DRENTI-980860 format. One line per field, with one value per residue (C-alpha): residue number from 1; y, x, z; residue in three letters. Coordinates in pm, 1 decimal. Example, Ala and Ser with C-alpha at 12.3 -4.5 7.8 and 13.67 -1.06 7.14 Angstrom:
2
num = [1; 2]
north = [-450.0; -106.0]
east = [1230.0; 1367.0]
up = [780.0; 714.0]
residuo = [ALA; SER]
END
This chain:
519
num = [1; 2; 3; 4; 5; 6; 7; 8; 9; 10; 11; 12; 13; 14; 15; 16; 17; 18; 19; 20; 21; 22; 23; 24; 25; 26; 27; 28; 29; 30; 31; 32; 33; 34; 35; 36; 37; 38; 39; 40; 41; 42; 43; 44; 45; 46; 47; 48; 49; 50; 51; 52; 53; 54; 55; 56; 57; 58; 59; 60; 61; 62; 63; 64; 65; 66; 67; 68; 69; 70; 71; 72; 73; 74; 75; 76; 77; 78; 79; 80; 81; 82; 83; 84; 85; 86; 87; 88; 89; 90; 91; 92; 93; 94; 95; 96; 97; 98; 99; 100; 101; 102; 103; 104; 105; 106; 107; 108; 109; 110; 111; 112; 113; 114; 115; 116; 117; 118; 119; 120; 121; 122; 123; 124; 125; 126; 127; 128; 129; 130; 131; 132; 133; 134; 135; 136; 137; 138; 139; 140; 141; 142; 143; 144; 145; 146; 147; 148; 149; 150; 151; 152; 153; 154; 155; 156; 157; 158; 159; 160; 161; 162; 163; 164; 165; 166; 167; 168; 169; 170; 171; 172; 173; 174; 175; 176; 177; 178; 179; 180; 181; 182; 183; 184; 185; 186; 187; 188; 189; 190; 191; 192; 193; 194; 195; 196; 197; 198; 199; 200; 201; 202; 203; 204; 205; 206; 207; 208; 209; 210; 211; 212; 213; 214; 215; 216; 217; 218; 219; 220; 221; 222; 223; 224; 225; 226; 227; 228; 229; 230; 231; 232; 233; 234; 235; 236; 237; 238; 239; 240; 241; 242; 243; 244; 245; 246; 247; 248; 249; 250; 251; 252; 253; 254; 255; 256; 257; 258; 259; 260; 261; 262; 263; 264; 265; 266; 267; 268; 269; 270; 271; 272; 273; 274; 275; 276; 277; 278; 279; 280; 281; 282; 283; 284; 285; 286; 287; 288; 289; 290; 291; 292; 293; 294; 295; 296; 297; 298; 299; 300; 301; 302; 303; 304; 305; 306; 307; 308; 309; 310; 311; 312; 313; 314; 315; 316; 317; 318; 319; 320; 321; 322; 323; 324; 325; 326; 327; 328; 329; 330; 331; 332; 333; 334; 335; 336; 337; 338; 339; 340; 341; 342; 343; 344; 345; 346; 347; 348; 349; 350; 351; 352; 353; 354; 355; 356; 357; 358; 359; 360; 361; 362; 363; 364; 365; 366; 367; 368; 369; 370; 371; 372; 373; 374; 375; 376; 377; 378; 379; 380; 381; 382; 383; 384; 385; 386; 387; 388; 389; 390; 391; 392; 393; 394; 395; 396; 397; 398; 399; 400; 401; 402; 403; 404; 405; 406; 407; 408; 409; 410; 411; 412; 413; 414; 415; 416; 417; 418; 419; 420; 421; 422; 423; 424; 425; 426; 427; 428; 429; 430; 431; 432; 433; 434; 435; 436; 437; 438; 439; 440; 441; 442; 443; 444; 445; 446; 447; 448; 449; 450; 451; 452; 453; 454; 455; 456; 457; 458; 459; 460; 461; 462; 463; 464; 465; 466; 467; 468; 469; 470; 471; 472; 473; 474; 475; 476; 477; 478; 479; 480; 481; 482; 483; 484; 485; 486; 487; 488; 489; 490; 491; 492; 493; 494; 495; 496; 497; 498; 499; 500; 501; 502; 503; 504; 505; 506; 507; 508; 509; 510; 511; 512; 513; 514; 515; 516; 517; 518; 519]
north = [1593.0; 1866.8; 1908.3; 1854.8; 2118.9; 1863.1; 1848.4; 2219.4; 2269.9; 2016.8; 2201.0; 2553.1; 2427.1; 2296.8; 2606.9; 2834.1; 2671.1; 2662.4; 3026.3; 3096.5; 2926.1; 3141.3; 3474.3; 3371.9; 3351.4; 3632.4; 3855.3; 3681.0; 3740.8; 4070.2; 3966.5; 3712.9; 3461.7; 3414.7; 3377.3; 3166.4; 2922.3; 3036.7; 3137.9; 2776.8; 2670.6; 2366.6; 2019.4; 1732.5; 1573.4; 1889.5; 1892.4; 1539.9; 1547.3; 1870.9; 1671.9; 1394.6; 1680.3; 1807.1; 1496.4; 1396.7; 1585.5; 1544.3; 1325.7; 1103.8; 1093.4; 1002.7; 792.0; 539.8; 396.3; 419.3; 233.2; -58.1; -72.1; -127.7; -331.8; -429.4; -266.0; -197.1; 163.2; 116.0; -41.2; 246.4; 407.6; 84.0; 300.8; 589.3; 449.0; 410.0; 736.2; 912.3; 761.5; 873.2; 1212.0; 1252.6; 1167.0; 1308.6; 1577.4; 1732.1; 1882.5; 2079.6; 2223.8; 2301.7; 2505.8; 2844.0; 3038.1; 2870.1; 2906.9; 2716.9; 2424.0; 2622.0; 2796.4; 2503.4; 2485.6; 2833.3; 2743.3; 2466.2; 2523.4; 2899.1; 3150.6; 3036.6; 2686.2; 2810.1; 3015.6; 2727.1; 2503.7; 2788.9; 2863.4; 2506.0; 2437.7; 2754.9; 2643.3; 2302.7; 2374.9; 2653.1; 2313.2; 2088.0; 2312.7; 2409.8; 2063.8; 2001.9; 2271.2; 2147.1; 1824.0; 1955.3; 2151.1; 1818.7; 1648.2; 1964.0; 1975.1; 1598.3; 1634.0; 1975.7; 2040.3; 2355.1; 2443.9; 2358.5; 2770.5; 2826.2; 2509.4; 2642.6; 3024.1; 2913.4; 2707.4; 2867.6; 3198.5; 3013.8; 2848.3; 3140.2; 3373.1; 3168.0; 3096.5; 3471.0; 3615.8; 3303.0; 3242.8; 2891.1; 2872.4; 2872.2; 2607.5; 2350.9; 2368.9; 2349.8; 2043.5; 1889.7; 1955.0; 1826.3; 1528.0; 1432.7; 1519.3; 1296.5; 992.5; 1026.9; 1059.3; 762.3; 570.4; 693.7; 521.1; 206.5; 182.5; 215.6; -40.4; -320.3; -211.3; -296.6; -611.2; -917.1; -1075.6; -741.7; -712.0; -1086.7; -1062.8; -779.1; -1001.2; -1320.8; -1177.6; -961.2; -1233.0; -1504.6; -1229.9; -1113.7; -759.6; -730.9; -818.2; -655.4; -710.7; -489.1; -576.1; -792.9; -709.1; -942.4; -756.3; -1004.1; -943.0; -1052.9; -1102.1; -833.3; -989.0; -914.0; -898.6; -615.9; -488.2; -165.2; -278.6; -395.1; -278.8; -524.5; -507.6; -427.4; -144.8; 18.3; -17.5; 166.1; 424.5; 476.0; 534.5; 809.0; 979.1; 997.4; 1100.2; 1344.4; 1467.9; 1504.7; 1674.5; 1930.6; 2014.0; 2310.5; 2218.4; 1976.5; 2144.4; 2462.3; 2218.6; 2108.0; 2458.4; 2578.3; 2244.7; 2402.2; 2182.0; 1887.2; 1659.7; 1781.7; 1808.7; 1388.2; 1318.1; 1464.9; 1317.8; 948.3; 1077.1; 1126.2; 780.9; 613.7; 801.2; 793.2; 417.5; 314.6; 604.4; 536.3; 188.3; 251.3; 443.7; 139.3; -68.4; 159.1; 109.8; -296.2; -269.7; -44.4; -341.0; -590.3; -382.6; -334.6; -692.0; -761.0; -469.2; -404.7; -99.6; 23.8; 296.6; 76.1; -163.4; 88.2; 224.0; -139.8; -207.5; 145.1; 296.4; 548.6; 699.8; 500.1; 828.9; 864.3; 566.1; 698.7; 1051.1; 783.2; 632.3; 938.3; 1094.0; 764.8; 561.2; 833.1; 939.9; 1335.2; 1526.4; 1214.4; 1319.5; 1688.3; 1528.0; 1316.7; 1626.5; 1802.5; 1537.3; 1553.7; 1904.6; 1870.4; 1629.4; 1923.0; 2205.0; 2056.5; 2070.8; 2388.6; 2608.6; 2437.5; 2521.8; 2875.3; 2961.1; 2759.6; 2959.5; 3271.8; 3178.5; 3061.2; 3389.2; 3622.6; 3451.1; 3290.4; 3565.0; 3884.8; 3941.6; 3765.5; 3894.8; 4264.3; 4555.1; 4635.1; 4719.0; 4743.0; 4669.7; 4306.1; 4461.5; 4534.0; 4180.4; 4049.0; 4275.8; 4180.1; 3778.3; 3836.5; 3999.4; 3714.1; 3469.1; 3656.5; 3627.4; 3289.1; 3228.4; 3398.3; 3204.5; 2865.1; 2997.8; 3043.0; 2746.7; 2534.5; 2729.0; 2664.2; 2278.0; 2290.4; 2511.8; 2311.8; 1960.8; 1848.9; 1527.7; 1754.8; 2041.1; 1801.4; 1641.0; 1966.8; 2044.9; 1742.0; 1743.0; 2080.3; 2037.6; 1703.2; 1860.3; 2148.5; 1988.1; 1649.9; 1531.4; 1714.0; 1445.1; 1391.8; 1743.3; 1733.0; 1398.1; 1535.8; 1807.0; 1600.9; 1304.0; 1437.5; 1711.8; 1743.2; 1991.2; 2354.0; 2545.9; 2465.2; 2094.7; 2088.2; 2295.6; 2028.8; 1750.5; 1960.7; 2010.0; 1640.7; 1537.8; 1765.1; 1646.5; 1272.4; 1339.4; 1545.8; 1202.3; 1017.1; 1268.7; 1241.9; 877.4; 851.7; 1065.0; 828.3; 1086.2; 925.6; 639.5; 280.8; 256.9; 579.1; 476.3; 433.3; 73.1; 123.6; 196.2; 544.3; 480.1; 483.8; 795.2; 941.2; 696.6; 697.9; 1079.8; 1135.4; 862.1; 1075.1; 1372.5; 1222.0; 1112.2; 1325.6; 1606.3; 1369.8; 1291.3; 1622.2; 1760.2; 1525.5; 1539.5; 1889.2; 2144.1; 2077.9; 2250.9; 2519.0; 2614.5; 2386.6; 2247.0; 2259.7; 2188.9; 2154.3; 1782.1; 1486.3; 1449.6; 1800.0; 1834.6; 1839.2; 1614.9]
east = [-3047.8; -3174.8; -2903.3; -3039.8; -2950.6; -2659.7; -2543.3; -2540.5; -2353.5; -2076.0; -1994.9; -2013.0; -1734.6; -1524.4; -1572.3; -1490.1; -1184.5; -1027.6; -1115.5; -975.8; -615.1; -647.2; -701.4; -449.7; -159.6; -248.1; -76.9; 251.4; 254.1; 463.8; 716.0; 728.3; 946.9; 688.9; 384.4; 585.4; 778.6; 649.5; 1014.0; 1148.0; 1045.6; 815.6; 914.8; 905.2; 585.7; 354.3; 500.0; 419.3; 79.3; 42.3; 171.8; -49.2; -328.1; -204.0; -219.7; -572.1; -814.2; -1215.9; -1106.7; -913.6; -1215.0; -1459.4; -1262.1; -1083.3; -1388.8; -1555.8; -1311.1; -1254.8; -1657.0; -1706.6; -1354.2; -1071.4; -781.0; -566.5; -561.0; -380.7; -75.8; 121.0; 94.4; 341.9; 626.7; 571.9; 849.2; 1106.5; 1049.0; 1061.3; 1404.9; 1544.5; 1375.4; 1516.6; 1900.8; 1933.3; 1673.5; 1627.2; 1994.1; 1935.4; 1614.8; 1735.2; 2017.2; 2047.6; 1718.8; 1549.7; 1173.1; 1025.4; 1121.4; 1219.3; 1483.2; 1712.1; 1600.1; 1768.0; 2092.6; 2114.0; 1971.6; 1910.9; 1623.3; 1421.3; 1399.6; 1278.2; 1022.4; 886.4; 851.7; 697.5; 438.4; 374.9; 316.6; 73.2; -133.0; -157.8; -241.8; -530.2; -695.9; -640.2; -812.2; -1109.9; -1165.3; -1150.8; -1384.5; -1598.2; -1620.4; -1654.0; -1948.4; -2125.4; -2046.4; -2189.4; -2502.7; -2586.7; -2530.9; -2644.1; -2942.3; -2739.9; -2699.0; -2396.7; -2358.2; -2378.4; -2183.0; -1877.2; -1895.8; -1944.2; -1664.0; -1429.2; -1454.6; -1435.2; -1081.3; -968.8; -1000.3; -861.4; -524.8; -501.0; -504.2; -298.7; -24.9; 137.5; 110.6; -249.0; -219.1; -28.5; -185.9; -520.8; -390.9; -282.0; -644.4; -825.7; -608.8; -724.7; -1101.2; -1066.2; -957.4; -1256.4; -1547.3; -1389.6; -1382.4; -1746.4; -1846.9; -1662.2; -1770.2; -2170.2; -2090.8; -1936.1; -2220.8; -2505.0; -2353.1; -2462.0; -2132.6; -1937.2; -1597.0; -1544.9; -1836.5; -1651.6; -1361.1; -1504.2; -1772.3; -1478.3; -1220.7; -1526.1; -1582.2; -1213.1; -1244.6; -945.9; -716.8; -492.3; -763.5; -929.5; -1284.3; -1243.4; -1472.8; -1743.0; -1742.9; -1570.1; -1297.3; -947.7; -614.2; -349.9; -73.4; 278.1; 480.7; 619.3; 409.9; 323.6; 31.6; -169.9; -189.4; 24.3; 139.6; 489.5; 392.2; 133.2; 439.3; 688.5; 422.6; 384.5; 727.4; 754.6; 487.1; 575.5; 956.2; 784.6; 574.0; 893.2; 1089.4; 905.0; 586.2; 597.9; 314.3; 585.7; 915.4; 758.8; 702.7; 1081.0; 1159.2; 952.4; 1105.5; 1342.2; 1653.9; 1736.8; 1679.3; 1338.3; 1250.6; 1319.5; 1151.6; 825.4; 869.9; 912.9; 605.2; 414.9; 490.1; 398.6; 82.4; -47.9; -7.5; -241.8; -473.9; -518.2; -560.1; -829.7; -1007.8; -992.0; -1094.9; -1392.5; -1524.2; -1479.3; -1682.8; -1957.4; -1965.8; -2028.2; -2298.3; -2509.5; -2467.7; -2633.4; -2903.7; -2912.7; -3073.2; -3159.3; -2915.3; -2622.0; -2695.4; -2693.8; -2368.8; -2222.2; -2353.2; -2231.4; -2570.7; -2451.7; -2100.8; -1897.2; -1815.0; -2168.1; -2133.8; -1985.8; -2211.2; -2491.7; -2396.9; -2346.8; -2682.8; -2934.2; -2725.6; -2567.5; -2734.7; -2788.7; -2514.1; -2257.3; -2332.7; -2219.3; -1872.8; -1815.7; -1966.7; -1670.8; -1415.3; -1554.5; -1477.8; -1138.6; -1034.5; -1087.8; -963.6; -616.4; -538.9; -709.7; -524.5; -184.3; -234.8; -350.1; -31.9; 176.2; 57.6; 113.3; 451.1; 563.1; 421.1; 616.4; 964.9; 998.6; 822.9; 732.3; 1020.5; 1289.3; 1211.1; 978.5; 1126.8; 987.4; 1241.7; 1045.6; 1057.2; 904.2; 592.8; 509.6; 607.1; 374.8; 60.5; 128.4; 151.4; -210.0; -335.9; -233.6; -398.6; -716.7; -700.5; -642.5; -910.1; -1161.9; -988.4; -1085.5; -1444.1; -1484.4; -1320.8; -1573.6; -1862.5; -1758.0; -1745.0; -2108.4; -2220.6; -2038.4; -1970.6; -1783.1; -1602.0; -1517.0; -1355.2; -1179.4; -1050.5; -939.6; -817.7; -600.5; -487.9; -329.9; -145.7; -5.9; 155.5; 287.7; 413.0; 536.4; 875.4; 890.2; 1094.5; 1325.6; 1447.1; 1518.3; 1680.9; 1895.6; 2005.6; 2021.6; 2193.5; 2441.9; 2655.6; 2536.5; 2299.4; 2185.1; 1884.5; 1918.1; 1931.4; 1616.8; 1406.5; 1476.6; 1375.0; 1073.2; 938.0; 1026.9; 827.1; 564.1; 506.2; 515.3; 226.9; 31.9; 61.1; -80.4; -368.3; -468.9; -425.5; -682.7; -893.0; -903.6; -784.4; -516.1; -454.6; -403.3; -58.5; -14.9; -196.5; 57.0; 125.8; 84.4; -151.1; -192.4; -133.1; 229.8; 280.8; 437.2; 683.0; 774.9; 755.5; 996.3; 1243.8; 1233.9; 1296.8; 1624.9; 1742.1; 1678.6; 1824.0; 2140.8; 2224.6; 2149.5; 2392.2; 2665.0; 2671.4; 2518.9; 2506.3; 2765.8; 2767.1; 3068.5; 3012.1; 3079.7; 2767.8; 2938.4; 2696.1; 2403.4; 2461.8; 2513.7; 2912.2; 2970.3; 2758.5; 2928.9; 2776.9]
up = [258.0; 491.9; 754.2; 1111.1; 1401.2; 1528.0; 1189.1; 1145.5; 1505.8; 1359.0; 1071.3; 1236.0; 1484.3; 1198.3; 1027.1; 1299.8; 1392.1; 1043.4; 1030.6; 1383.5; 1262.2; 962.7; 1162.8; 1434.8; 1183.3; 992.1; 1236.0; 1176.9; 816.6; 818.0; 564.5; 237.7; 425.4; 712.9; 416.9; 200.4; 423.3; 760.7; 888.3; 846.4; 1165.2; 1132.0; 1263.3; 1078.2; 1205.1; 1119.5; 754.6; 757.9; 794.2; 611.8; 318.7; 378.5; 370.6; 45.8; -175.2; -48.8; -230.7; -309.3; -577.6; -339.4; -88.2; -382.7; -594.4; -370.8; -196.3; -546.6; -701.7; -430.4; -411.1; -819.0; -892.9; -655.3; -515.2; -833.8; -786.5; -485.9; -618.1; -757.4; -401.0; -314.8; -443.8; -222.8; 36.5; -239.6; -402.4; -49.1; 13.0; -330.3; -274.0; 86.5; 42.7; -334.4; -432.4; -90.7; -78.0; -373.6; -239.2; 104.5; -36.0; 96.4; 103.6; -160.9; -175.6; -490.5; -671.9; -1016.5; -874.5; -892.8; -1285.0; -1343.3; -1130.1; -1332.9; -1680.0; -1688.6; -1643.1; -1931.4; -1807.9; -1456.8; -1614.2; -1799.7; -1497.5; -1302.9; -1573.0; -1628.3; -1257.9; -1261.2; -1520.7; -1397.4; -1049.9; -1191.0; -1358.3; -1091.3; -865.3; -1058.8; -1123.3; -726.2; -636.1; -892.7; -715.0; -378.9; -501.1; -641.6; -333.1; -111.5; -333.6; -276.2; 101.4; 163.1; -114.6; -190.1; -562.1; -737.9; -814.3; -438.6; -332.0; -553.4; -407.2; -62.4; -24.9; -264.9; -84.0; 241.5; 138.2; -12.0; 266.2; 513.3; 286.5; 159.6; 508.8; 711.3; 449.9; 446.4; 839.7; 814.7; 516.5; 689.0; 1041.2; 861.5; 664.3; 994.8; 1112.7; 807.2; 770.6; 1109.2; 1074.5; 733.7; 920.1; 1178.4; 944.5; 719.3; 1050.4; 1166.1; 842.3; 879.9; 1235.3; 1118.5; 841.0; 1076.8; 1363.1; 1054.8; 953.0; 1106.5; 1100.8; 1154.9; 1051.6; 951.1; 720.6; 518.3; 495.0; 409.8; 162.4; 15.2; -27.1; -164.5; -428.9; -496.4; -400.0; -201.3; -500.3; -716.3; -1037.3; -1278.3; -1460.2; -1789.6; -2094.0; -1922.6; -1604.5; -1404.1; -1184.7; -1345.6; -1160.5; -1288.8; -1461.7; -1339.1; -1664.7; -1827.4; -2117.7; -2257.2; -2412.0; -2098.2; -1751.2; -1557.9; -1183.0; -1266.7; -1506.2; -1244.0; -984.0; -1255.0; -1307.4; -943.0; -896.7; -1200.3; -1025.0; -702.1; -813.0; -986.7; -689.3; -465.4; -736.8; -949.2; -728.7; -552.4; -338.0; -167.3; -238.1; -40.6; 251.6; 225.9; 275.3; 549.2; 757.9; 1053.1; 909.0; 671.0; 939.0; 1009.6; 626.5; 594.5; 883.1; 708.5; 449.1; 613.7; 815.9; 528.4; 376.7; 709.0; 757.0; 350.0; 296.3; 581.5; 521.2; 151.5; 211.6; 482.4; 216.9; -30.0; 254.8; 329.1; -55.3; -18.8; 325.9; 138.5; -130.5; 133.1; 319.4; 11.7; -62.4; 253.7; 215.3; -147.3; -295.7; -618.4; -619.5; -511.2; -787.1; -1077.9; -924.5; -927.8; -1312.7; -1412.0; -1477.4; -1216.5; -1163.3; -892.0; -712.7; -578.5; -362.0; -41.1; -36.3; -102.0; 213.0; 395.5; 269.8; 363.3; 627.9; 919.3; 1165.9; 1257.8; 1411.9; 1297.7; 915.2; 994.1; 1095.1; 796.2; 581.5; 755.8; 639.4; 282.9; 295.3; 453.0; 182.9; -73.4; 156.4; 205.6; -159.4; -244.2; 20.3; -62.8; -446.6; -404.4; -153.3; -396.1; -686.9; -530.7; -420.6; -727.7; -912.0; -667.4; -633.4; -991.6; -1213.1; -1064.1; -813.1; -1042.5; -1388.9; -1295.2; -1299.2; -947.4; -723.1; -375.7; -34.9; 110.8; 191.2; -159.2; -257.9; 41.9; -67.7; -449.7; -325.3; -152.5; -461.1; -685.9; -416.5; -476.1; -848.5; -845.5; -617.7; -865.3; -1179.8; -949.7; -913.3; -1255.0; -1365.7; -1143.6; -1268.5; -1643.4; -1550.7; -1440.6; -1745.1; -2001.9; -2117.6; -1805.0; -1975.3; -2287.9; -2058.7; -1844.8; -2116.5; -2278.8; -1967.3; -1906.9; -2259.5; -2205.2; -1879.6; -2017.2; -2326.3; -2167.0; -1869.0; -1985.9; -1920.9; -1602.3; -1398.9; -1690.1; -1658.9; -1298.5; -1335.8; -1591.4; -1374.7; -1055.3; -1191.0; -1473.3; -1571.3; -1918.9; -2055.9; -2060.0; -2197.5; -2542.0; -2485.3; -2232.8; -2507.7; -2772.1; -2510.6; -2413.9; -2763.1; -2845.9; -2518.4; -2616.3; -2958.9; -2848.6; -2592.7; -2878.4; -3066.6; -2768.9; -2756.9; -3130.9; -3124.4; -2838.1; -2996.1; -3280.6; -3553.8; -3677.5; -3935.0; -3789.8; -3865.1; -3658.8; -3342.3; -3072.5; -2958.3; -2569.8; -2311.2; -2213.0; -1861.4; -1974.4; -2119.7; -1837.1; -1799.4; -2176.5; -2159.5; -1891.1; -2051.4; -2373.3; -2217.2; -2018.2; -2331.9; -2564.6; -2351.8; -2262.5; -2615.2; -2754.8; -2501.6; -2556.6; -2934.4; -3015.8; -2786.0; -2554.7; -2242.2; -2178.6; -1829.0; -1505.9; -1336.8; -975.2; -701.2; -884.1; -974.9; -758.7; -911.6; -743.4; -448.2; -122.5; 144.0]
residuo = [MET; SER; LEU; SER; LEU; ALA; ASP; ILE; ILE; SER; LEU; SER; ILE; TYR; PHE; PHE; ILE; ILE; LEU; GLY; ILE; GLY; LEU; TYR; PHE; SER; LYS; LYS; ASN; THR; ASN; THR; GLU; GLU; TYR; PHE; VAL; GLY; GLY; ARG; SER; PHE; SER; GLY; TRP; VAL; ILE; GLY; LEU; SER; LEU; VAL; GLY; THR; SER; ILE; SER; SER; ILE; THR; PHE; LEU; ALA; TYR; PRO; ALA; ASP; ALA; TYR; LYS; THR; ALA; TRP; LEU; ARG; TYR; LEU; PRO; ASN; LEU; MET; LEU; PRO; LEU; ALA; ILE; PHE; VAL; ALA; ALA; TYR; VAL; PHE; LEU; PRO; PHE; PHE; ARG; ARG; GLY; ASN; THR; ILE; THR; ALA; TYR; GLU; TYR; LEU; GLU; ASN; ARG; PHE; GLY; PRO; SER; ILE; ARG; VAL; TYR; GLY; ALA; VAL; THR; PHE; ILE; ILE; GLY; GLN; LEU; VAL; ARG; ILE; SER; LEU; ILE; LEU; TYR; LEU; LEU; SER; LEU; LEU; ILE; GLN; GLU; LEU; THR; GLY; LEU; SER; ALA; GLU; MET; SER; ILE; ILE; VAL; SER; GLY; VAL; PHE; VAL; ALA; PHE; TYR; THR; ILE; ILE; GLY; GLY; ILE; ASP; ALA; VAL; ILE; TRP; THR; ASP; VAL; LEU; GLN; THR; ILE; VAL; LEU; MET; ILE; GLY; GLY; LEU; ILE; CYS; LEU; PHE; ILE; ILE; ILE; ASN; ALA; LEU; PRO; GLY; GLY; PHE; ASP; GLN; ILE; ILE; SER; VAL; ALA; THR; GLU; HIS; GLY; LYS; LEU; ALA; PHE; ALA; GLU; LEU; ASN; SER; GLN; GLY; GLN; LEU; GLU; PRO; VAL; LYS; TRP; SER; LEU; SER; LEU; GLN; ASP; LYS; THR; GLY; SER; MET; LEU; LEU; LEU; LEU; GLY; LEU; THR; ALA; TRP; LEU; THR; GLU; TYR; SER; GLY; ASN; GLN; ASN; THR; VAL; GLN; ARG; PHE; CYS; ALA; SER; LYS; SER; ASP; HIS; GLU; ALA; ARG; LYS; ALA; MET; PHE; VAL; CYS; ALA; ILE; SER; SER; LEU; PRO; ILE; TRP; ALA; PHE; TYR; MET; PHE; LEU; GLY; THR; ALA; LEU; TYR; VAL; PHE; PHE; GLN; VAL; PHE; PRO; THR; GLU; THR; ALA; SER; GLN; ILE; LEU; SER; GLY; GLU; LEU; LYS; ALA; GLU; ARG; ILE; LEU; PRO; TYR; PHE; ILE; ASN; HIS; TYR; LEU; PRO; ALA; GLY; VAL; ALA; GLY; ILE; VAL; ILE; ALA; ALA; ALA; LEU; SER; ALA; ALA; MET; SER; SER; LEU; ASP; SER; SER; ILE; ASN; ALA; ILE; SER; THR; VAL; SER; ILE; VAL; ASP; ILE; TYR; LYS; ARG; PHE; GLY; LYS; VAL; ASP; LYS; GLY; ASP; LYS; HIS; TYR; LEU; LEU; VAL; ALA; LYS; LEU; ILE; ALA; VAL; ILE; VAL; SER; ILE; PHE; MET; ILE; ILE; GLY; ALA; PHE; LEU; LEU; ILE; HIS; ALA; GLU; THR; LYS; THR; LEU; GLN; ASP; THR; ALA; THR; ILE; LEU; VAL; SER; ILE; ILE; SER; GLY; GLY; VAL; LEU; GLY; VAL; TYR; CYS; LEU; GLY; PHE; PHE; THR; ASN; LEU; GLY; ASP; ALA; ARG; SER; ILE; TRP; VAL; GLY; LEU; ILE; VAL; THR; ALA; LEU; PHE; THR; ALA; TRP; THR; VAL; LEU; SER; LYS; LYS; GLY; VAL; LEU; ALA; ASP; GLU; TRP; VAL; LEU; PRO; PHE; ASP; LEU; TYR; TYR; THR; ALA; ILE; ILE; GLY; ASN; LEU; LEU; MET; PHE; LEU; CYS; GLY; PHE; PHE; VAL; SER; LEU; PHE; ILE; TYR; LYS; ARG; THR; SER; LEU; VAL; GLY; GLU; PHE; SER; ILE; TRP; GLY; ARG; LYS; ASN]
END
């Protein structure tokens, strides 16, 4: 696809606005308090939309429509637990992170369990985010390559350098406000695609509903071994993907997101008050669910569109000969008019940038607050730490670009598998650690380390089982989907009983659990 002049103008306007936001806020970043948490001055609706932007990546932009196009709405099911997780986080987790001048999620871990657990939380977050942003930038490069004709390498360099520049100079202020803009652009791009589909179909919107209903595309269903959609069961089972277990999986994932993810906690700390932070969380829930549902519906609409106007590529994607994630770029490439395509490409860029900028800033924040400033021997003024924070952001951006390049020139699946395995083993059980801290008066560094080691061994067992290198009697008896649920439960129970019977805590927990917190 060669971009028309109108498309280039649309994209240029978008890039200049984003760059302008970064340059504008660069003048405010004279200290780390402003650079990391924006002076703690943000209102709830701004933080809420920023949280939405952070949770949406190029993975979401491609995967949700792809999944609904090829299968049905099963992927959406875990998201329904977001409101419940946010309710718990707003009234149980939030007060612990809003105490004093907290900046990171891992300061709590030191207050509750000691400095070694803080370092563990910080380091695993950094490693996990480095892997994540490399994957997102790689996927973004594939999208740009297909839509513009640029090489994958040039796509990585252009988008990576651009995101890094406005993030490094603008700090959290630029990150939050560009996230808000990118969330809006993302929705505009999706609405344009849906409008064009509805306008092209003879029966319009009603045809989408009728055909999708007839083919079972609006159900919580998955493909069986015969390639037919089969409604999901609702029993409790560790062997099968059931509706109830997917809801439990969603609750686990969202509680983890709102307890131990710096991208989220940093926004709590940037809010001007507890009330505004809670408002942000509810704005996020109210906004996220319909946005995700919309992109699932867009995938359903694409399915109906290509049933009416079939093409060889669309059929190959549906049959599995081509990856399902190609369906939305294919539609953009071939069915959007000049000018309009530029806006939708900007939406695709927004999906990735809103995740990349947040992670770059969060890694820089954690590196300074939890490691360099806390454990380093350097005792200098705030300007020194601000300079080092920007330098770390530069280094992170370089690692991100290198990681994306590695994904191009290596066996992608193998590298992704390796990265996923690494992150899973070293960061498993994070929710269990926080829950032990929030909900009990037990546990210190010793009991937590025992729990983390046991959880890592458990995760390694699941990985080896998945790879088929274990004897049949050692193969795990549950679906890999539920590794996170079991791992967090194992971490909590192991830490609880070890601290109860072996390594008993000798000091008081005080206000760092719900039993001692003063509301």
